[in-house]
All heavy atoms as an XYZ file, in Angstrom:
723
protein
N       1.369     85.694      6.866
C       1.339     86.076      5.468
C       1.642     87.566      5.353
O       1.373     88.326      6.277
C      -0.006     85.709      4.858
C      -1.153     86.542      5.321
S      -2.704     85.849      4.764
C      -3.720     86.562      6.003
N       2.209     87.944      4.252
C       2.623     89.329      4.050
C       1.529     90.103      3.317
O       1.044     89.674      2.269
C       3.913     89.393      3.247
C       4.452     90.816      3.081
C       5.808     90.824      2.443
C       5.639     91.008      0.959
N       6.896     91.216      0.246
N       1.157     91.240      3.900
C       0.197     92.143      3.281
C       0.924     93.431      2.922
O       1.570     94.046      3.773
C      -0.975     92.469      4.242
C      -1.706     91.202      4.655
C      -1.921     93.487      3.626
C      -2.307     90.407      3.521
N       0.838     93.812      1.667
C       1.376     95.087      1.218
C       0.210     96.049      1.167
O      -0.751     95.830      0.430
C       2.035     94.951     -0.166
O       3.086     93.986     -0.085
C       2.602     96.284     -0.639
N       0.281     97.080      1.972
C      -0.781     98.076      2.050
C      -0.384     99.264      1.183
O       0.560    100.001      1.507
C      -0.984     98.515      3.503
C      -2.111     99.506      3.730
C      -3.472     98.841      3.511
C      -2.027    100.090      5.129
N      -1.083     99.443      0.076
C      -0.822    100.563     -0.813
C      -1.482    101.812     -0.238
O      -2.656    101.778      0.151
C      -1.354    100.273     -2.210
C      -0.617     99.126     -2.874
C      -1.101     98.856     -4.290
O      -2.316     98.877     -4.531
O      -0.228     98.633     -5.142
N      -0.737    102.894     -0.189
C      -1.197    104.125      0.443
C      -1.663    105.139     -0.598
O      -0.976    105.368     -1.600
C      -0.058    104.738      1.274
C       0.578    103.810      2.304
C       1.801    104.472      2.915
C      -0.436    103.417      3.365
N      -2.824    105.734     -0.333
C      -3.389    106.753     -1.214
C      -3.836    107.947     -0.384
O      -4.114    107.820      0.806
C      -4.580    106.190     -2.008
C      -4.154    105.158     -3.019
C      -4.177    103.812     -2.701
C      -3.695    105.544     -4.267
C      -3.763    102.854     -3.629
C      -3.280    104.598     -5.197
C      -3.322    103.263     -4.870
O      -2.896    102.322     -5.770
N      -3.934    109.095     -1.042
C      -4.427    110.297     -0.374
C      -3.652    110.631      0.885
O      -2.421    110.566      0.924
N      -4.383    110.966      1.936
C      -3.778    111.390      3.202
C      -2.934    110.289      3.847
O      -2.023    110.586      4.615
C      -4.863    111.845      4.174
N      -3.195    109.034      3.518
C      -2.420    107.940      4.123
C      -0.977    107.900      3.610
O      -0.126    107.246      4.210
C      -3.099    106.584      3.892
O      -3.047    106.195      2.539
N      -0.678    108.614      2.556
C       0.708    108.665      2.050
C       1.655    109.268      3.081
O       2.859    109.087      3.003
C       0.771    109.475      0.762
C       0.084    108.801     -0.388
C       1.032    108.475     -1.442
N       0.336    107.730     -2.488
C       0.906    107.394     -3.595
N       2.142    107.738     -3.813
N       0.249    106.696     -4.482
N       1.117    109.963      4.056
C       1.937    110.552      5.118
C       2.507    109.483      6.054
O       3.404    109.769      6.836
C       1.098    111.533      5.939
C       0.560    112.679      5.119
C      -0.428    113.500      5.912
O      -0.030    114.218      6.815
N      -1.703    113.384      5.583
N       1.994    108.267      5.983
C       2.413    107.200      6.892
C       3.772    106.593      6.542
O       4.338    105.857      7.332
C       1.386    106.062      6.922
C      -0.013    106.465      7.300
C      -1.066    105.624      7.034
C      -0.294    107.680      7.919
C      -2.368    105.956      7.376
C      -1.592    108.032      8.261
C      -2.626    107.163      7.988
N       4.295    106.883      5.335
C       5.562    106.295      4.908
C       6.181    107.125      3.796
O       5.463    107.780      3.038
C       5.312    104.863      4.403
O       6.497    104.295      3.902
N       7.508    107.063      3.692
C       8.201    107.715      2.581
C       7.982    106.937      1.290
O       8.134    107.476      0.205
C       9.690    107.834      2.882
C       9.977    108.823      3.993
C      11.433    108.950      4.278
C      11.636    109.938      5.431
N      13.024    110.079      5.808
N       7.619    105.656      1.437
C       7.297    104.823      0.283
C       5.802    104.972      0.010
O       5.083    105.588      0.778
C       7.607    103.357      0.592
C       9.054    103.107      0.944
C       9.230    101.665      1.327
C      10.627    101.412      1.861
N      10.771    100.032      2.333
N       5.324    104.366     -1.045
C       3.892    104.421     -1.359
C       3.140    103.223     -0.789
O       2.011    102.959     -1.168
C       3.688    104.492     -2.877
O       4.221    103.328     -3.484
N       3.799    102.499      0.134
C       3.186    101.315      0.727
C       3.781    101.040      2.097
O       4.827    101.571      2.457
C       3.384    100.093     -0.178
C       4.828     99.695     -0.333
C       5.402     98.761      0.515
C       5.628    100.267     -1.317
C       6.739     98.411      0.398
C       6.958     99.920     -1.448
C       7.521     98.989     -0.587
N       3.087    100.185      2.851
C       3.580     99.623      4.114
C       3.407     98.116      4.021
O       2.542     97.640      3.277
C       2.768    100.141      5.301
C       2.873    101.609      5.639
C       1.829    101.983      6.697
C       4.266    101.929      6.160
N       4.205     97.378      4.770
C       4.061     95.923      4.791
C       3.763     95.455      6.208
O       4.347     95.953      7.168
C       5.315     95.244      4.248
C       5.504     95.502      2.776
C       6.714     94.815      2.177
O       7.692     94.576      2.908
O       6.668     94.531      0.976
N       2.849     94.490      6.291
C       2.455     93.915      7.567
C       2.459     92.398      7.448
O       2.146     91.856      6.388
C       1.044     94.381      7.965
C       0.950     95.846      8.217
C       0.582     96.719      7.203
C       1.250     96.363      9.466
C       0.512     98.084      7.431
C       1.180     97.728      9.704
C       0.814     98.584      8.686
N       2.820     91.730      8.522
C       2.713     90.278      8.591
C       1.520     89.945      9.465
O       1.469     90.331     10.628
C       3.989     89.663      9.173
C       5.126     89.718      8.185
O       4.988     89.273      7.054
N       6.233     90.287      8.585
N       0.551     89.259      8.880
C      -0.666     88.888      9.587
C      -0.825     87.376      9.589
O      -0.279     86.688      8.729
C      -1.897     89.492      8.906
C      -1.983     91.000      8.806
C      -3.234     91.383      8.023
C      -2.018     91.625     10.172
N      -1.613     86.888     10.535
C      -1.961     85.476     10.543
C      -2.949     85.219      9.410
O      -3.726     86.106      9.043
C      -2.627     85.083     11.872
C      -1.685     85.162     13.059
C      -2.362     84.635     14.289
C      -3.072     85.792     14.964
N      -3.674     85.442     16.236
N      -2.936     83.987      8.872
C      -3.912     83.626      7.851
C      -5.310     83.803      8.394
O      -5.556     83.611      9.572
C      -3.715     82.184      7.394
C      -2.667     82.053      6.330
C      -2.796     80.743      5.616
C      -1.899     80.823      4.406
N      -2.138     79.758      3.492
N      -6.205     84.174      7.506
C      -7.611     84.412      7.821
C      -7.814     85.588      8.777
O      -8.790     85.636      9.511
C      -8.283     83.150      8.344
C      -8.330     82.046      7.322
C      -9.164     80.882      7.808
C      -9.207     79.803      6.734
N      -9.985     78.654      7.145
N      -6.898     86.549      8.748
C      -7.100     87.789      9.498
C      -8.152     88.611      8.757
O      -8.300     88.508      7.539
C      -5.800     88.588      9.590
O      -4.871     87.928     10.404
N      -8.856     89.445      9.491
C      -9.891     90.280      8.880
C      -9.346     91.685      8.593
O      -8.281     92.063      9.086
C     -11.095     90.377      9.819
O     -10.726     91.080     10.996
N     -10.108     92.432      7.834
C      -9.761     93.833      7.593
C      -9.741     94.581      8.922
O      -8.890     95.435      9.159
C     -10.746     94.482      6.595
C     -10.574     93.859      5.198
C     -10.576     95.993      6.550
C      -9.207     94.078      4.561
N     -10.648     94.229      9.814
C     -10.683     94.841     11.138
C      -9.354     94.619     11.867
O      -8.812     95.538     12.490
C     -11.832     94.246     11.953
C     -12.045     94.894     13.289
C     -13.269     94.291     13.976
C     -13.559     94.982     15.282
N     -14.781     94.449     15.907
N      -8.782     93.428     11.758
C      -7.492     93.131     12.388
C      -6.356     93.880     11.694
O      -5.422     94.347     12.350
C      -7.247     91.627     12.394
C      -8.209     90.902     13.322
C      -8.286     89.409     13.095
O      -8.254     88.962     11.925
O      -8.390     88.690     14.100
N      -6.431     94.006     10.376
C      -5.435     94.793      9.642
C      -5.490     96.252     10.106
O      -4.454     96.869     10.344
C      -5.680     94.712      8.138
C      -4.799     95.616      7.266
C      -3.316     95.321      7.456
C      -5.210     95.494      5.797
N      -6.688     96.786     10.267
C      -6.848     98.167     10.726
C      -6.166     98.348     12.094
O      -5.487     99.340     12.335
C      -8.335     98.513     10.798
C      -8.621     99.989     10.913
C     -10.110    100.281     11.023
N     -10.917     99.814      9.922
C     -11.250    100.529      8.852
N     -10.813    101.767      8.728
N     -12.013    100.035      7.914
N      -6.328     97.358     12.991
C      -5.681     97.421     14.314
C      -4.165     97.428     14.178
O      -3.471     98.145     14.903
C      -6.115     96.235     15.175
C      -7.519     96.345     15.692
C      -7.876     95.116     16.518
C      -9.337     95.126     16.925
N      -9.708     93.897     17.649
N      -3.628     96.627     13.257
C      -2.177     96.600     13.030
C      -1.670     97.947     12.515
O      -0.597     98.395     12.898
C      -1.808     95.484     12.036
C      -1.905     94.098     12.607
C      -0.937     93.872     13.760
O       0.246     94.250     13.653
O      -1.378     93.305     14.779
N      -2.448     98.587     11.660
C      -2.043     99.901     11.149
C      -2.037    100.920     12.292
O      -1.120    101.728     12.411
C      -2.968    100.358     10.003
C      -2.950     99.341      8.860
C      -2.540    101.739      9.496
C      -4.065     99.547      7.848
N      -3.032    100.862     13.154
C      -3.069    101.768     14.306
C      -1.889    101.500     15.228
O      -1.269    102.443     15.736
C      -4.427    101.668     15.031
C      -5.506    102.325     14.149
C      -4.369    102.342     16.403
C      -6.921    102.186     14.649
N      -1.514    100.240     15.438
C      -0.321     99.915     16.236
C       0.922    100.529     15.601
O       1.796    101.053     16.302
C      -0.145     98.402     16.371
C      -1.160     97.776     17.283
O      -1.776     98.438     18.104
N      -1.351     96.473     17.134
N       1.007    100.470     14.284
C       2.125    101.077     13.561
C       2.165    102.593     13.817
O       3.226    103.161     14.073
C       1.999    100.767     12.064
C       2.902    101.594     11.195
C       4.246    101.272     11.060
C       2.425    102.712     10.510
C       5.090    102.046     10.266
C       3.249    103.473      9.721
C       4.583    103.143      9.598
O       5.412    103.904      8.824
N       1.002    103.242     13.770
C       0.925    104.689     14.025
C       1.354    104.995     15.456
O       2.092    105.945     15.708
C      -0.495    105.227     13.748
C      -0.860    105.081     12.268
C      -0.654    106.670     14.222
C       0.072    105.788     11.295
N       0.918    104.161     16.405
C       1.316    104.356     17.807
C       2.833    104.313     17.956
O       3.422    105.151     18.639
C       0.679    103.288     18.707
C      -0.788    103.566     18.990
O      -1.226    104.727     18.861
O      -1.493    102.611     19.350
N       3.477    103.368     17.285
C       4.934    103.203     17.403
C       5.707    104.239     16.594
O       6.692    104.795     17.068
C       5.337    101.799     16.941
C       4.872    100.710     17.862
C       5.235     99.349     17.309
C       4.614     98.238     18.139
N       4.794     96.928     17.518
N       5.260    104.486     15.372
C       6.033    105.331     14.460
C       5.739    106.824     14.566
O       6.581    107.645     14.213
C       5.781    104.888     13.016
O       6.157    103.537     12.851
N       4.532    107.172     15.020
C       4.130    108.579     15.050
C       3.568    108.990     16.408
O       2.747    109.905     16.494
C       3.096    108.859     13.952
C       3.631    108.614     12.566
C       3.356    107.420     11.910
C       4.424    109.550     11.934
C       3.844    107.180     10.633
C       4.924    109.316     10.661
C       4.639    108.122     10.008
N       3.995    108.283     17.447
C       3.610    108.602     18.832
C       2.097    108.740     18.997
O       1.602    109.631     19.672
C       4.319    109.864     19.309
C       5.826    109.711     19.313
C       6.522    110.963     19.767
C       8.030    110.753     19.680
N       8.774    111.949     19.974
N       1.358    107.846     18.337
C      -0.093    107.824     18.496
C      -0.823    109.006     17.888
O      -1.898    109.375     18.353
N      -0.279    109.596     16.847
C      -0.873    110.761     16.181
C      -2.381    110.561     15.983
O      -2.815    109.698     15.221
C      -0.171    110.969     14.841
C      -0.647    112.186     14.103
O      -1.831    112.395     13.909
N       0.310    112.995     13.658
N      -3.177    111.351     16.684
C      -4.636    111.161     16.655
C      -5.240    111.476     15.286
O      -6.234    110.867     14.890
C      -5.308    111.986     17.746
O      -5.057    113.358     17.560
N      -4.665    112.395     14.536
C      -5.159    112.700     13.183
C      -4.962    111.505     12.265
O      -5.856    111.166     11.483
C      -4.441    113.912     12.601
O      -4.745    115.064     13.336
N      -3.808    110.863     12.364
C      -3.542    109.681     11.547
C      -4.484    108.543     11.922
O      -4.992    107.823     11.062
C      -2.100    109.224     11.710
C      -1.069    110.101     11.018
C      -1.424    111.238     10.309
C       0.276    109.780     11.082
C      -0.474    112.030      9.685
C       1.233    110.564     10.457
C       0.850    111.677      9.754
O       1.799    112.462      9.132
N      -4.751    108.396     13.211
C      -5.674    107.344     13.656
C      -7.080    107.590     13.117
O      -7.764    106.651     12.704
C      -5.700    107.261     15.178
C      -4.473    106.614     15.773
C      -4.645    106.514     17.277
C      -3.489    105.835     17.932
N      -3.676    105.686     19.379
N      -7.512    108.840     13.088
C      -8.835    109.158     12.528
C      -8.897    108.803     11.046
O      -9.919    108.307     10.555
C      -9.177    110.635     12.737
C      -9.665    110.945     14.133
C     -10.318    112.323     14.227
N      -9.454    113.415     13.813
C      -8.579    114.036     14.598
N      -8.434    113.676     15.856
N      -7.845    115.020     14.136
N      -7.803    109.051     10.337
C      -7.750    108.699      8.914
C      -7.942    107.191      8.759
O      -8.733    106.739      7.930
C      -6.416    109.151      8.279
C      -6.371    110.676      8.195
C      -6.225    108.521      6.898
C      -5.009    111.242      7.838
N      -7.225    106.412      9.546
C      -7.317    104.953      9.460
C      -8.726    104.474      9.782
O      -9.294    103.640      9.069
C      -6.296    104.293     10.402
C      -4.884    104.610      9.934
C      -6.513    102.778     10.465
C      -3.821    104.378     10.977
N      -9.320    105.014     10.832
C     -10.658    104.583     11.247
C     -11.727    104.920     10.213
O     -12.720    104.213     10.090
C     -11.015    105.199     12.601
C     -10.194    104.607     13.727
C     -10.467    105.288     15.050
C      -9.582    104.704     16.142
N      -9.745    105.387     17.424
N     -11.516    106.000      9.456
C     -12.514    106.434      8.474
C     -12.258    105.891      7.066
O     -13.089    106.064      6.178
C     -12.543    107.956      8.425
N     -11.142    105.203      6.866
C     -10.764    104.748      5.535
C     -11.471    103.466      5.105
O     -11.867    102.651      5.930
C      -9.252    104.490      5.485
O      -8.551    105.700      5.590
N     -11.578    103.326      3.800
C     -12.076    102.091      3.192
C     -10.862    101.288      2.722
O      -9.760    101.836      2.566
C     -12.974    102.417      2.005
N     -11.067    100.004      2.505
C     -10.009     99.136      2.010
C     -10.481     98.476      0.724
O     -11.664     98.182      0.561
C      -9.640     98.085      3.055
C      -8.960     98.684      4.251
C      -9.697     99.244      5.279
C      -7.579     98.723      4.340
C      -9.086     99.821      6.383
C      -6.948     99.303      5.427
C      -7.712     99.851      6.454
N      -9.536     98.239     -0.160
C      -9.861     97.764     -1.497
C      -8.896     96.644     -1.887
O      -7.701     96.709     -1.588
C      -9.727     98.950     -2.444
S     -10.266     98.677     -4.110
N      -9.397     95.630     -2.593
C      -8.569     94.510     -3.042
C      -7.772     94.885     -4.291
O      -7.985     95.952     -4.884
C      -9.454     93.302     -3.360
O     -10.155     93.525     -4.564
N      -6.917     93.961     -4.709
C      -6.143     94.156     -5.936
C      -7.047     94.275     -7.157
O      -6.667     94.850     -8.158
C      -5.187     92.977     -6.144
C      -4.128     92.864     -5.085
C      -3.329     91.582     -5.206
O      -3.867     90.521     -4.817
O      -2.184     91.657     -5.689
N      -8.246     93.729     -7.054
C      -9.212     93.759     -8.160
C     -10.192     94.926     -8.021
O     -11.255     94.922     -8.622
C      -9.967     92.437     -8.231
C      -9.053     91.277     -8.572
C      -9.809     89.982     -8.652
C      -8.843     88.853     -8.974
N      -9.514     87.573     -9.076
N      -9.842     95.920     -7.205
C     -10.653     97.123     -6.996
C     -12.041     96.828     -6.432
O     -13.020     97.463     -6.796
C     -10.767     97.945     -8.289
C      -9.425     98.491     -8.731
O      -8.575     98.774     -7.858
O      -9.211     98.629     -9.945
N     -12.107     95.859     -5.529
C     -13.352     95.535     -4.835
C     -13.220     96.026     -3.400
O     -12.238     95.714     -2.724
C     -13.614     94.014     -4.859
C     -13.776     93.542     -6.314
C     -14.836     93.653     -4.023
C     -13.796     92.044     -6.468
N     -14.216     96.789     -2.940
C     -14.178     97.262     -1.559
C     -14.355     96.085     -0.606
O     -15.157     95.189     -0.851
C     -15.259     98.330     -1.307
C     -14.872     99.667     -1.851
C     -15.357    100.097     -3.069
C     -13.992    100.486     -1.150
C     -14.980    101.332     -3.584
C     -13.611    101.719     -1.654
C     -14.105    102.137     -2.871
N     -13.571     96.104      0.474
C     -13.563     95.014      1.445
C     -14.185     95.493      2.754
O     -13.772     96.513      3.293
C     -12.121     94.558      1.693
C     -11.321     94.195      0.435
C      -9.872     93.934      0.788
C     -11.943     93.002     -0.267
N     -15.151     94.733      3.277
C     -15.770     95.132      4.541
C     -14.918     94.678      5.723
O     -13.964     93.925      5.566
C     -17.220     94.632      4.641
C     -17.320     93.130      4.773
O     -16.526     92.482      5.449
N     -18.330     92.556      4.142
N     -15.284     95.130      6.907
C     -14.510     94.870      8.135
C     -14.299     93.377      8.405
O     -13.303     92.990      8.980
C     -15.227     95.470      9.344
C     -15.167     96.969      9.419
C     -13.785     97.512      9.704
O     -13.200     97.212     10.757
O     -13.283     98.255      8.847
N     -15.248     92.544      8.014
C     -15.183     91.118      8.324
C     -14.554     90.282      7.224
O     -14.433     89.071      7.377
C     -16.591     90.593      8.640
C     -17.155     91.285      9.862
O     -16.459     91.488     10.844
N     -18.410     91.685      9.791
N     -14.158     90.915      6.128
C     -13.527     90.188      5.033
C     -12.284     89.469      5.548
O     -11.442     90.065      6.212
C     -13.149     91.161      3.909
C     -12.367     90.517      2.791
C     -13.028     89.864      1.761
C     -10.979     90.560      2.773
C     -12.315     89.269      0.730
C     -10.261     89.967      1.750
C     -10.934     89.315      0.739
O     -10.226     88.723     -0.267
N     -12.164     88.175      5.250
C     -11.017     87.374      5.688
C      -9.942     87.364      4.609
O     -10.199     87.027      3.449
C     -11.436     85.941      5.998
C     -12.389     85.833      7.166
C     -11.706     86.191      8.463
C     -12.650     85.999      9.635
N     -12.131     86.498     10.867
N      -8.754     87.726      5.013
C      -7.590     87.728      4.118
C      -6.982     86.332      4.201
O      -6.551     85.904      5.272
C      -6.577     88.797      4.550
C      -7.257     90.167      4.644
C      -5.401     88.847      3.578
C      -6.452     91.207      5.400
N      -6.959     85.612      3.090
C      -6.523     84.213      3.132
C      -5.165     83.965      2.474
O      -4.658     82.853      2.511
C      -7.581     83.276      2.503
C      -7.872     83.694      1.057
C      -8.857     83.294      3.327
C      -8.738     82.717      0.295
N      -4.583     85.005      1.871
C      -3.274     84.836      1.237
C      -2.524     86.163      1.251
O      -3.124     87.210      1.460
C      -3.438     84.326     -0.195
C      -4.181     85.295     -1.085
C      -4.296     84.806     -2.525
N      -5.147     85.667     -3.303
C      -4.792     86.833     -3.823
N      -3.570     87.290     -3.645
N      -5.631     87.555     -4.526
N      -1.228     86.087      1.023
C      -0.434     87.313      0.889
C      -0.959     88.073     -0.319
O      -1.241     87.469     -1.360
C       1.041     86.969      0.697
O       1.557     86.368      1.856
N      -1.116     89.376     -0.163
C      -1.660     90.170     -1.265
C      -1.465     91.663     -1.013
O      -1.042     92.065      0.063
C      -3.148     89.871     -1.452
C      -4.021     90.231     -0.264
C      -5.464     89.842     -0.490
O      -6.106     90.338     -1.407
N      -5.963     88.932      0.337
N      -1.808     92.441     -2.036
C      -1.825     93.896     -1.909
C      -3.243     94.314     -1.561
O      -4.211     93.813     -2.132
C      -1.432     94.570     -3.222
C       0.017     94.438     -3.564
C       0.307     95.176     -4.854
C       1.730     94.956     -5.277
N       2.027     95.597     -6.568
N      -3.340     95.226     -0.619
C      -4.612     95.827     -0.247
C      -4.379     97.332     -0.204
O      -3.342     97.792      0.276
C      -5.094     95.304      1.126
C      -5.408     93.817      1.019
C      -6.304     96.093      1.620
C      -5.843     93.166      2.314
N      -5.335     98.081     -0.715
C      -5.209     99.544     -0.716
C      -6.038    100.143      0.400
O      -7.120     99.660      0.705
C      -5.700    100.110     -2.049
O      -4.942     99.589     -3.117
N      -5.507    101.203      0.996
C      -6.270    101.984      1.974
C      -6.693    103.263      1.268
O      -5.870    103.955      0.667
C      -5.461    102.249      3.269
C      -6.323    102.986      4.287
C      -4.162    102.960      2.997
C      -5.703    103.078      5.684
N      -7.999    103.535      1.330
C      -8.562    104.688      0.632
C      -9.148    105.643      1.676
O     -10.252    105.439      2.164
C      -9.677    104.265     -0.353
C      -9.260    103.060     -1.205
C     -10.139    105.450     -1.190
C      -8.118    103.291     -2.141
N      -8.393    106.687      2.054
C      -8.893    107.646      3.040
C     -10.058    108.459      2.486
O     -10.175    108.653      1.271
C      -7.704    108.561      3.302
C      -6.522    107.831      2.772
C      -7.032    106.980      1.653
N     -10.909    108.960      3.363
C     -12.001    109.825      2.899
C     -11.431    111.140      2.368
O     -10.345    111.550      2.762
C     -12.834    110.058      4.161
C     -11.891    109.827      5.277
C     -10.894    108.812      4.811
N     -12.180    111.771      1.508
C     -11.765    113.080      1.001
C     -11.701    114.052      2.167
O     -12.587    114.085      3.007
C     -12.733    113.582     -0.099
C     -12.649    112.633     -1.293
C     -12.403    115.017     -0.504
C     -13.653    112.916     -2.371
N     -10.629    114.794      2.257
C     -10.452    115.729      3.367
C      -9.663    115.122      4.506
O      -9.436    115.747      5.517
N      -9.258    113.841      4.381
C      -8.377    113.225      5.349
C      -9.030    112.675      6.600
O      -8.368    112.244      7.500
N     -10.338    112.639      6.689
C     -10.996    112.015      7.829
C     -11.389    113.020      8.837
O     -11.708    112.845      9.931
């Protein structure tokens, strides 16, 4: 399933667009999405440790502005926002 990750704050540095797209298996968790984003950073930014800290410290939010915990299961293609901490992590 396709996940569109909307980028906010410091995470906007991850792409020239305001989003990234990931293909995940059905019923993937936010924790698994976080791992995919870190894999993207490893490939695209040579493992930039500052970017990885941002990802590890960020919260995730649904299309309905509900915060999603690490174990939340993503069951359909959707938009999810990454909300970095103030100060970039």
